[in-house]
RODO-2510 file (C-alpha; in nm, 4 decimals, decimal comma):
residues 499
     n   res          X          Y          Z
     1     x    -1,2351     1,5689    -0,4245
     2     x    -1,4923     1,3480    -0,2821
     3     x    -1,6799     1,4662     0,0330
     4     x    -1,5364     1,1712     0,2654
     5     x    -1,1571     1,2996     0,2001
     6     x    -1,2504     1,6707     0,2170
     7     x    -1,3128     1,5073     0,5850
     8     x    -0,9448     1,4654     0,6365
     9     x    -0,9255     1,8401     0,6334
    10     x    -1,0529     1,7992     1,0030
    11     x    -0,7421     1,6365     1,0965
    12     x    -0,5427     1,9240     0,9973
    13     x    -0,7438     2,2307     1,0771
    14     x    -1,0059     2,1566     1,3204
    15     x    -1,1697     2,4830     1,4941
    16     x    -1,2271     2,2729     1,8037
    17     x    -1,0631     1,9487     1,9524
    18     x    -1,1413     1,7708     2,2442
    19     x    -0,9225     1,5512     2,4388
    20     x    -1,1374     1,2435     2,5446
    21     x    -0,9041     1,0880     2,8688
    22     x    -0,6839     1,3883     2,9382
    23     x    -0,5076     1,4158     3,2555
    24     x    -0,2614     1,4756     3,4801
    25     x     0,0718     1,3108     3,5625
    26     x     0,4081     1,1999     3,4473
    27     x     0,4610     0,9825     3,1566
    28     x     0,0801     0,9707     3,0589
    29     x    -0,0690     0,9393     2,7518
    30     x    -0,3441     1,1774     2,7956
    31     x    -0,1711     1,3938     2,9739
    32     x     0,1485     1,4523     2,6981
    33     x    -0,1614     1,4372     2,3751
    34     x    -0,3273     1,6902     2,5986
    35     x    -0,0733     1,9171     2,7349
    36     x     0,0732     1,9577     2,3759
    37     x    -0,2763     2,1240     2,2521
    38     x    -0,2761     2,3023     2,5628
    39     x     0,1294     2,4617     2,4702
    40     x    -0,0035     2,5463     2,1433
    41     x    -0,2621     2,7144     2,2495
    42     x    -0,1190     2,9681     2,5082
    43     x     0,1526     2,9873     2,1701
    44     x    -0,0406     3,1162     1,9516
    45     x    -0,0478     2,8202     1,7388
    46     x    -0,3639     2,5680     1,8091
    47     x    -0,6323     2,8697     1,7365
    48     x    -0,9198     2,6277     1,8169
    49     x    -1,1357     2,5793     2,0977
    50     x    -1,0034     2,2935     2,3278
    51     x    -1,2201     2,0652     2,5400
    52     x    -1,0018     1,8430     2,8054
    53     x    -1,3036     1,5396     2,8906
    54     x    -1,2219     1,3766     3,2141
    55     x    -1,4886     1,3184     3,4832
    56     x    -1,2317     1,2889     3,7727
    57     x    -1,1436     1,6568     3,7059
    58     x    -1,2840     2,0065     3,7484
    59     x    -0,9584     2,1655     3,5098
    60     x    -0,6598     2,0862     3,3327
    61     x    -0,3830     2,3146     3,3225
    62     x    -0,6310     2,5754     3,4152
    63     x    -0,8610     2,4710     3,1034
    64     x    -1,2271     2,3717     3,2423
    65     x    -1,2354     1,9965     3,2032
    66     x    -1,6084     1,8193     3,0936
    67     x    -1,7249     1,4970     3,2412
    68     x    -1,8275     1,3303     2,8939
    69     x    -1,7832     1,4945     2,5481
    70     x    -2,2111     1,5104     2,5479
    71     x    -2,1089     1,8359     2,8119
    72     x    -1,9166     2,0113     2,5403
    73     x    -2,0956     2,3377     2,4101
    74     x    -2,1071     2,3446     2,0685
    75     x    -1,9923     2,1324     1,8278
    76     x    -1,6581     1,9294     1,8204
    77     x    -1,4621     1,8980     1,4860
    78     x    -1,1856     1,6731     1,6261
    79     x    -1,1749     1,4534     1,8921
    80     x    -0,8277     1,2645     1,9972
    81     x    -0,9049     0,9057     2,1869
    82     x    -0,7186     0,7564     2,4833
    83     x    -0,8963     0,5689     2,6772
    84     x    -0,9208     0,1527     2,7462
    85     x    -1,0169    -0,0492     2,3991
    86     x    -1,3484    -0,1800     2,5425
    87     x    -1,4828     0,2299     2,5806
    88     x    -1,3960     0,3710     2,2220
    89     x    -1,6917     0,2424     2,0412
    90     x    -1,9586     0,4664     2,3008
    91     x    -1,7253     0,7543     2,2919
    92     x    -1,7585     0,7506     1,8793
    93     x    -2,1362     0,7259     1,9290
    94     x    -2,1128     1,0420     2,1669
    95     x    -1,8913     1,2179     1,9122
    96     x    -2,1087     1,1365     1,6339
    97     x    -2,4139     1,3475     1,7694
    98     x    -2,1786     1,6459     1,8230
    99     x    -2,1395     1,6350     1,4691
   100     x    -1,7939     1,5375     1,5086
   101     x    -1,5727     1,5202     1,1886
   102     x    -1,2941     1,3466     1,2895
   103     x    -1,0970     1,0777     1,5307
   104     x    -0,8043     0,9857     1,5970
   105     x    -0,8096     0,6641     1,8256
   106     x    -0,4849     0,6365     2,0250
   107     x    -0,5909     0,3644     2,2011
   108     x    -0,4446    -0,0038     2,1735
   109     x    -0,6331    -0,3162     2,1945
   110     x    -0,8099    -0,3639     1,8667
   111     x    -0,7098    -0,6107     1,5743
   112     x    -0,3021    -0,6091     1,6177
   113     x    -0,3592    -0,8216     1,9429
   114     x    -0,7000    -1,0345     1,7523
   115     x    -0,9617    -0,8338     1,8405
   116     x    -1,1584    -0,7992     1,5325
   117     x    -1,4953    -0,7625     1,6871
   118     x    -1,3920    -0,4932     1,8800
   119     x    -1,2235    -0,2531     1,6480
   120     x    -1,5559    -0,4245     1,3789
   121     x    -1,7740    -0,2194     1,6480
   122     x    -1,6070     0,0913     1,6442
   123     x    -1,6320     0,1325     1,2444
   124     x    -1,9570     0,1094     1,2457
   125     x    -2,0405     0,3462     1,4507
   126     x    -1,8122     0,5462     1,2656
   127     x    -1,9714     0,4988     0,9710
   128     x    -2,3046     0,5407     1,0925
   129     x    -2,1933     0,9029     1,1942
   130     x    -2,0024     0,9808     0,8909
   131     x    -1,7145     1,0060     1,1224
   132     x    -1,3573     0,9852     0,9256
   133     x    -1,0840     0,7849     1,2336
   134     x    -0,7285     0,7252     1,1498
   135     x    -0,6419     0,4328     1,3956
   136     x    -0,7100     0,2399     1,6561
   137     x    -0,3046     0,2106     1,7830
   138     x    -0,1637     0,5158     1,6277
   139     x     0,0065     0,8397     1,6774
   140     x    -0,1990     1,0546     1,4742
   141     x    -0,1135     1,3675     1,3776
   142     x     0,0722     1,6065     1,3670
   143     x     0,0827     1,9668     1,2124
   144     x     0,3161     2,2519     1,3154
   145     x     0,1345     2,4748     1,1174
   146     x    -0,2421     2,4476     1,3315
   147     x    -0,0744     2,3125     1,6443
   148     x    -0,2223     1,9744     1,6113
   149     x    -0,0129     1,7552     1,7955
   150     x    -0,1696     1,4106     1,8952
   151     x     0,1679     1,2478     1,9650
   152     x     0,2146     1,1184     2,3407
   153     x     0,5641     1,1045     2,3166
   154     x     0,7031     1,3517     2,5023
   155     x     0,9365     1,6544     2,3090
   156     x     1,1555     1,6288     2,6533
   157     x     1,2412     1,3804     2,8597
   158     x     1,4633     1,4379     3,2306
   159     x     1,7891     1,2684     3,2634
   160     x     1,8601     1,0570     3,6306
   161     x     2,0978     1,3807     3,6346
   162     x     1,7653     1,6173     3,6384
   163     x     1,8850     1,7772     3,3274
   164     x     1,6062     1,7949     3,0357
   165     x     1,6509     1,7083     2,6675
   166     x     1,5142     1,6828     2,3472
   167     x     1,3689     1,3335     2,3278
   168     x     1,1111     1,3434     2,0511
   169     x     1,1200     1,6664     1,8548
   170     x     0,8592     1,8149     1,6456
   171     x     1,0352     1,9546     1,3338
   172     x     0,9538     2,2950     1,1568
   173     x     0,7190     2,3360     0,8580
   174     x     0,8534     2,2308     0,5664
   175     x     0,7429     2,0397     0,2104
   176     x     0,7555     1,7187     0,3131
   177     x     0,4674     1,4981     0,4159
   178     x     0,5714     1,1958     0,6482
   179     x     0,2495     0,8744     0,6763
   180     x     0,3334     0,5550     0,8547
   181     x     0,1611     0,2576     1,0061
   182     x     0,4153     0,2663     1,2185
   183     x     0,3806     0,5336     1,5503
   184     x     0,7269     0,3791     1,6586
   185     x     0,8784     0,4058     1,3646
   186     x     0,6626     0,7542     1,2639
   187     x     0,8283     0,8830     1,5981
   188     x     1,1769     0,7925     1,4894
   189     x     1,1454     0,9381     1,1969
   190     x     1,0371     1,3110     1,3117
   191     x     1,3452     1,2827     1,5130
   192     x     1,5249     1,2334     1,2334
   193     x     1,4039     1,4972     0,9916
   194     x     1,3797     1,7528     1,2951
   195     x     1,7825     1,6420     1,3410
   196     x     1,8584     1,6692     0,9402
   197     x     1,6689     2,0241     0,9119
   198     x     1,4263     1,8210     0,6712
   199     x     1,0599     2,0007     0,7378
   200     x     0,7363     1,8582     0,7445
   201     x     0,4447     1,9565     0,6116
   202     x     0,1828     1,6939     0,7785
   203     x     0,2740     1,3813     0,9489
   204     x     0,0014     1,1070     0,9444
   205     x     0,0512     0,7784     1,1524
   206     x    -0,3047     0,5380     1,1218
   207     x    -0,1963     0,1939     1,3191
   208     x    -0,4407    -0,0399     1,2343
   209     x    -0,6419     0,1685     0,9520
   210     x    -0,9864     0,0663     1,0436
   211     x    -1,1167     0,3487     0,8072
   212     x    -0,8737     0,6414     0,7310
   213     x    -0,6160     0,4504     0,5180
   214     x    -0,2626     0,5360     0,2660
   215     x    -0,4893     0,6084    -0,0105
   216     x    -0,6888     0,8832     0,1747
   217     x    -0,4390     1,0310     0,2873
   218     x    -0,2568     1,0419    -0,0651
   219     x    -0,5997     1,1450    -0,2316
   220     x    -0,6110     1,4401     0,0635
   221     x    -0,1865     1,4990    -0,0301
   222     x    -0,2552     1,5681    -0,3812
   223     x    -0,3905     1,8809    -0,3166
   224     x    -0,2255     1,9704    -0,0619
   225     x     0,0299     2,2915    -0,1618
   226     x     0,2442     2,2747     0,0862
   227     x     0,3424     1,8778     0,0509
   228     x     0,6121     1,8450    -0,2481
   229     x     0,7199     1,5297    -0,1712
   230     x     0,5317     1,2781     0,0533
   231     x     0,7487     0,9484     0,2378
   232     x     0,5295     0,6426     0,3290
   233     x     0,6309     0,3747     0,5798
   234     x     0,3531     0,0909     0,5451
   235     x     0,3748    -0,2914     0,6444
   236     x     0,0368    -0,3748     0,4228
   237     x    -0,1805    -0,1846     0,1857
   238     x    -0,5212    -0,1401     0,2318
   239     x    -0,7216    -0,1737    -0,1271
   240     x    -0,4850    -0,2658    -0,4541
   241     x    -0,6938    -0,0851    -0,6346
   242     x    -0,7472     0,2282    -0,4398
   243     x    -0,3453     0,2331    -0,4012
   244     x    -0,2889     0,2241    -0,7553
   245     x    -0,5246     0,4592    -0,8699
   246     x    -0,4541     0,7132    -0,6540
   247     x    -0,0648     0,6630    -0,6576
   248     x    -0,0419     0,7168    -0,9793
   249     x    -0,2256     1,0572    -0,9759
   250     x     0,0199     1,1091    -0,7190
   251     x     0,2926     1,0100    -0,8273
   252     x     0,2569     1,2407    -1,1494
   253     x     0,2382     1,5557    -0,9589
   254     x     0,4225     1,4810    -0,6225
   255     x     0,7226     1,1582    -0,5786
   256     x     0,6304     0,9180    -0,3503
   257     x     0,8797     0,7272    -0,1848
   258     x     0,7867     0,4657    -0,0225
   259     x     0,9352     0,1693     0,2778
   260     x     0,7372    -0,1528     0,2413
   261     x     0,8081    -0,3506     0,5258
   262     x     0,7464    -0,7529     0,5695
   263     x     0,9246    -0,8466     0,2536
   264     x     1,0345    -1,1887     0,4481
   265     x     0,8314    -1,4862     0,5687
   266     x     0,9959    -1,3456     0,8970
   267     x     0,9240    -0,9849     0,8420
   268     x     0,5624    -1,0658     0,7473
   269     x     0,4904    -1,2014     1,0335
   270     x     0,6123    -0,9716     1,2393
   271     x     0,4018    -0,6715     1,0745
   272     x     0,0579    -0,8908     1,1438
   273     x     0,1257    -0,8919     1,5522
   274     x     0,2367    -0,5755     1,4974
   275     x    -0,0545    -0,3893     1,3603
   276     x    -0,2630    -0,6587     1,2240
   277     x    -0,1203    -0,6209     0,8793
   278     x    -0,1514    -0,8985     0,6168
   279     x     0,1348    -0,8992     0,3819
   280     x     0,1233    -0,9992    -0,0162
   281     x     0,3486    -1,1311    -0,2202
   282     x     0,6455    -0,9233    -0,2276
   283     x     0,7062    -0,9514    -0,6135
   284     x     0,3825    -0,7592    -0,6862
   285     x     0,4686    -0,4830    -0,4711
   286     x     0,7004    -0,3996    -0,6398
   287     x     0,5141    -0,4875    -0,9878
   288     x     0,2218    -0,2087    -0,7903
   289     x     0,5349     0,0882    -0,7286
   290     x     0,6667     0,1028    -1,0633
   291     x     0,3425     0,0576    -1,2007
   292     x     0,2343     0,3795    -1,0139
   293     x     0,5924     0,5553    -0,9881
   294     x     0,6479     0,5273    -0,6543
   295     x     1,0233     0,4500    -0,5943
   296     x     1,1007     0,2020    -0,3291
   297     x     1,3757     0,2205    -0,0943
   298     x     1,5404    -0,1202     0,0464
   299     x     1,6212     0,0820     0,3966
   300     x     1,5396     0,3643     0,5788
   301     x     1,8718     0,5305     0,5138
   302     x     1,7710     0,5280     0,1542
   303     x     1,4294     0,6471     0,2303
   304     x     1,5343     0,9985     0,3784
   305     x     1,8038     1,0243     0,1054
   306     x     1,5793     0,9706    -0,1128
   307     x     1,3290     1,2311     0,0318
   308     x     1,6126     1,5165     0,0810
   309     x     1,7125     1,4529    -0,3197
   310     x     1,3666     1,5142    -0,4059
   311     x     1,2143     1,8078    -0,2234
   312     x     1,5583     2,0194    -0,2750
   313     x     1,6500     1,9654    -0,6366
   314     x     1,4641     1,9183    -1,0011
   315     x     1,4478     1,5631    -1,1630
   316     x     1,6057     1,4674    -1,5104
   317     x     1,5871     1,2343    -1,7356
   318     x     1,8586     0,9333    -1,7930
   319     x     2,1219     0,7096    -1,6962
   320     x     2,4688     0,8695    -1,7389
   321     x     2,6144     1,1046    -1,5107
   322     x     2,9189     1,2762    -1,4009
   323     x     3,1454     1,2932    -1,1013
   324     x     3,3530     1,5981    -0,9889
   325     x     3,6052     1,5107    -0,6936
   326     x     3,8751     1,6264    -0,5149
   327     x     3,9313     1,2858    -0,3895
   328     x     4,0474     0,9514    -0,6060
   329     x     3,9254     0,7335    -0,3693
   330     x     3,6320     0,8040    -0,2811
   331     x     3,5309     0,8672    -0,6984
   332     x     3,6167     0,5145    -0,7423
   333     x     3,3489     0,4228    -0,4596
   334     x     3,1279     0,6652    -0,6778
   335     x     3,1174     0,5351    -0,9662
   336     x     3,0886     0,1638    -0,8073
   337     x     2,7602     0,3011    -0,6531
   338     x     2,6304     0,4106    -0,9814
   339     x     2,7247     0,1230    -1,1809
   340     x     2,5246    -0,0432    -0,8921
   341     x     2,2130     0,0530    -0,8695
   342     x     2,1782     0,1584    -1,2634
   343     x     2,3534     0,4536    -1,3377
   344     x     2,6786     0,4991    -1,5454
   345     x     2,9588     0,7462    -1,5617
   346     x     3,0985     0,7441    -1,9238
   347     x     3,3825     0,9342    -2,0486
   348     x     3,2950     1,3231    -2,1657
   349     x     3,2524     1,3850    -2,5288
   350     x     3,5805     1,5431    -2,7256
   351     x     3,4972     1,8855    -2,7104
   352     x     3,4260     1,8960    -2,3643
   353     x     3,7700     1,6934    -2,2756
   354     x     3,8981     1,9615    -2,5385
   355     x     3,7636     2,2459    -2,3141
   356     x     3,9078     2,0819    -1,9888
   357     x     4,2305     2,0595    -2,2339
   358     x     4,2420     2,4343    -2,2416
   359     x     4,1578     2,4711    -1,8861
   360     x     4,4685     2,2902    -1,8309
   361     x     4,7162     2,5134    -2,0652
   362     x     4,5662     2,8297    -1,9215
   363     x     4,6346     2,7717    -1,5619
   364     x     4,2778     2,7326    -1,4785
   365     x     4,3130     2,4027    -1,3188
   366     x     4,6216     2,1194    -1,2566
   367     x     4,7683     1,9658    -1,5494
   368     x     4,8097     1,6488    -1,3276
   369     x     4,3985     1,6979    -1,2736
   370     x     4,2029     1,4040    -1,4113
   371     x     3,9376     1,4804    -1,6860
   372     x     3,7840     1,2363    -1,8797
   373     x     3,4540     1,1933    -1,5657
   374     x     3,5303     1,1236    -1,3200
   375     x     3,7007     1,4793    -1,2483
   376     x     3,9640     1,4788    -1,0232
   377     x     4,1307     1,8448    -0,9023
   378     x     4,3310     1,6375    -0,6390
   379     x     4,4395     1,7310    -0,3739
   380     x     4,5497     2,0269    -0,4743
   381     x     4,2369     2,2022    -0,5102
   382     x     4,1540     2,5332    -0,4890
   383     x     3,8159     2,6583    -0,4799
   384     x     3,7697     2,8470    -0,8018
   385     x     3,9271     2,5135    -0,9827
   386     x     3,6036     2,3401    -0,8886
   387     x     3,3659     2,6356    -0,9883
   388     x     3,5058     2,6655    -1,3285
   389     x     3,4951     2,2922    -1,3567
   390     x     3,1492     2,2952    -1,3255
   391     x     3,0749     2,4974    -1,5074
   392     x     3,2167     2,3190    -1,7996
   393     x     3,0481     1,9493    -1,6796
   394     x     2,7102     2,1252    -1,7041
   395     x     2,7944     2,2028    -2,0583
   396     x     2,8208     1,8119    -2,1321
   397     x     2,5401     1,7058    -2,3041
   398     x     2,5363     1,3493    -2,2530
   399     x     2,5037     1,3650    -1,9161
   400     x     2,1799     1,4057    -1,6533
   401     x     2,2777     1,4862    -1,3217
   402     x     2,6445     1,5894    -1,1544
   403     x     2,7701     1,4526    -0,8305
   404     x     2,9848     1,7125    -0,6552
   405     x     3,2276     1,5278    -0,4190
   406     x     3,3792     1,7742    -0,2712
   407     x     3,6063     1,7067     0,0373
   408     x     3,6457     1,9731     0,2211
   409     x     3,9750     1,8798     0,3817
   410     x     4,2349     2,0157     0,0845
   411     x     4,4555     2,2522     0,2487
   412     x     4,3761     2,5036    -0,0885
   413     x     4,0175     2,5248    -0,0053
   414     x     3,8504     2,7594     0,1780
   415     x     3,4328     2,7799     0,1059
   416     x     3,3841     2,9790    -0,1349
   417     x     3,3653     2,6974    -0,3837
   418     x     2,9997     2,6002    -0,2337
   419     x     2,8923     2,9323    -0,3019
   420     x     3,0140     2,9038    -0,6426
   421     x     2,9002     2,5733    -0,7329
   422     x     2,5253     2,6509    -0,6081
   423     x     2,5898     2,9922    -0,8440
   424     x     2,6924     2,7858    -1,1466
   425     x     2,3997     2,5328    -1,0741
   426     x     2,0722     2,7671    -1,1368
   427     x     2,1939     2,8486    -1,4760
   428     x     2,1283     2,4482    -1,5757
   429     x     1,8656     2,1960    -1,5728
   430     x     2,0675     1,9492    -1,4728
   431     x     2,0094     1,7999    -1,1213
   432     x     2,3487     1,8137    -0,9425
   433     x     2,3925     1,6536    -0,5967
   434     x     2,6567     1,7129    -0,3252
   435     x     2,9000     1,5251    -0,0915
   436     x     3,1711     1,6043     0,1727
   437     x     3,2494     1,3065     0,3908
   438     x     3,3357     1,3957     0,8008
   439     x     3,1337     1,4502     1,1019
   440     x     3,2989     1,7668     1,2729
   441     x     3,2589     2,0867     1,2487
   442     x     3,3837     2,1874     0,8242
   443     x     3,2336     1,9350     0,7382
   444     x     2,8249     1,9774     0,8760
   445     x     2,9456     2,3300     0,7502
   446     x     2,9692     2,2258     0,4325
   447     x     2,6704     1,9868     0,4054
   448     x     2,4437     2,2416     0,5724
   449     x     2,5437     2,5380     0,3201
   450     x     2,4903     2,3450     0,0359
   451     x     2,1560     2,2416     0,1649
   452     x     2,0131     2,5979     0,2499
   453     x     2,1223     2,7124    -0,0553
   454     x     1,9332     2,3892    -0,2307
   455     x     2,1720     2,1599    -0,3128
   456     x     2,1006     1,8191    -0,1164
   457     x     2,4282     1,7390     0,0919
   458     x     2,5492     1,3506     0,2142
   459     x     2,8052     1,2262     0,4322
   460     x     2,9108     0,9132     0,1689
   461     x     3,0185     0,8873    -0,2064
   462     x     2,7138     0,5830    -0,1748
   463     x     2,4372     0,8016    -0,0102
   464     x     2,5007     1,0708    -0,2957
   465     x     2,4441     0,7867    -0,5929
   466     x     2,1458     0,6711    -0,3993
   467     x     1,9936     1,0182    -0,3919
   468     x     2,0878     1,0922    -0,8272
   469     x     1,9001     0,7308    -0,9138
   470     x     1,5859     0,8318    -0,7286
   471     x     1,6045     1,1992    -0,9052
   472     x     1,6398     0,9926    -1,2478
   473     x     1,4199     0,7060    -1,1766
   474     x     1,1436     0,9900    -1,1140
   475     x     1,2188     1,2156    -1,3590
   476     x     1,1835     0,8602    -1,6029
   477     x     0,8492     0,7984    -1,4371
   478     x     0,6985     1,1376    -1,5522
   479     x     0,8437     1,1794    -1,9346
   480     x     0,7113     0,8478    -1,9919
   481     x     0,3633     0,9444    -1,8705
   482     x     0,4843     1,3062    -2,0508
   483     x     0,3877     1,4782    -1,7230
   484     x     0,7609     1,5617    -1,6702
   485     x     0,8028     1,9580    -1,8716
   486     x     0,4539     1,9900    -1,6443
   487     x     0,6442     1,9159    -1,3337
   488     x     1,0071     2,0773    -1,3732
   489     x     0,7433     2,4107    -1,4382
   490     x     0,5596     2,3703    -1,1328
   491     x     0,9121     2,3109    -0,9733
   492     x     1,0418     2,6141    -1,1005
   493     x     0,7256     2,8615    -1,0338
   494     x     0,8111     2,7082    -0,6499
   495     x     1,1645     2,7856    -0,6771
   496     x     1,0857     3,1483    -0,8150
   497     x     0,8618     3,2414    -0,5421
   498     x     1,1120     3,1300    -0,2692
   499     x     1,3700     3,3433    -0,4122
***
């Protein structure tokens, strides 16, 4: 790993942090960010030294305050900057003399508003001292494991009634890295991921990307053992050549799912006024993503659906899938969506069809069940019928994956089929995703139970189809580049450790 990439480690594992512009006061960015670090230090999560910088305060939250960064004793690994844009270059100059390795510039008022010269001045000073910079105009970093949290959005908000509720939750540690050019989308993503119990390894918001770019962060994450999947939101790519090189290298070891916004002319114009991004021709991006193995999500829903599937389930090769259901209508909807995204749902082979007939004759499944694919066990299904049917479907050599649409509403179902299907799935290399439709207790319980057993579960047939598409698309890329076996071996190794 190059020295410039190694320096990015200071964003996540700093031995000391100075918050420039730390303050008190409800709703102020400097107050929220400093409180994040102070609270995490009190909890024992953040173990480094913490220095608030404010010329008008003696102490903040019981911690000694310094008038300037120069007054801080010793070196400072990471600074978080929340001061007016005109003062930022001076702060970076001070930081250089404190042997600072990295700076998160929260401050706005640079390239995104046409102030290019001021941003270039900051870059010039940072380069002089070898300081890596995130921002400006960003949220910076969240890393639950070490308590680094430069997000200026409060975790809790107080309603007019006085009740305090979670507003911008911080997810638990996990295996999804989230990097984003948009701070607002990044905070919304954290909210979504926390709400869906999807853990985050690293979160990075880099705003204007005056220094550290998507390619730099990707290269850092390549060697990060905690990160198994990378989710990226971008409005432009800083260096196409670097991105092509790094993204291909990362995709061979861990999947990348990306939203590249600014596809339309109006969207590109909005991106330029948002982070100073210059959008390229969208077809060029599509070609680049295909070449590098990046899986492009068309919208936010796909983005998270794909990320969840790829972090939970092993990929495979092919396009043909099997569908197992107890509900005819949702089964048809799933077939339609599979065809739409380029998957096929073909009739099973004669040997498997014959075995399904044996199950009917032996009373293991109902004689009225449809078994050609989709397999519809009807509304009279019971738990064991799902399990025995799933086991048989996994033996069909023509399919590359299974979508399980087990609607919980049927009167003969309890919940033992959830564990039963998961146990059967563990015996085979074919990926499976689950779906249960509904938003009340049993549906939420069912999907959560599947998730905890390692089978990604969704609330619609369409979502399940898109999840399966991502698994097969990624598997195809790995196979094309002779990397599938190595990836599966690493996946199985990680899964064995968890068990």
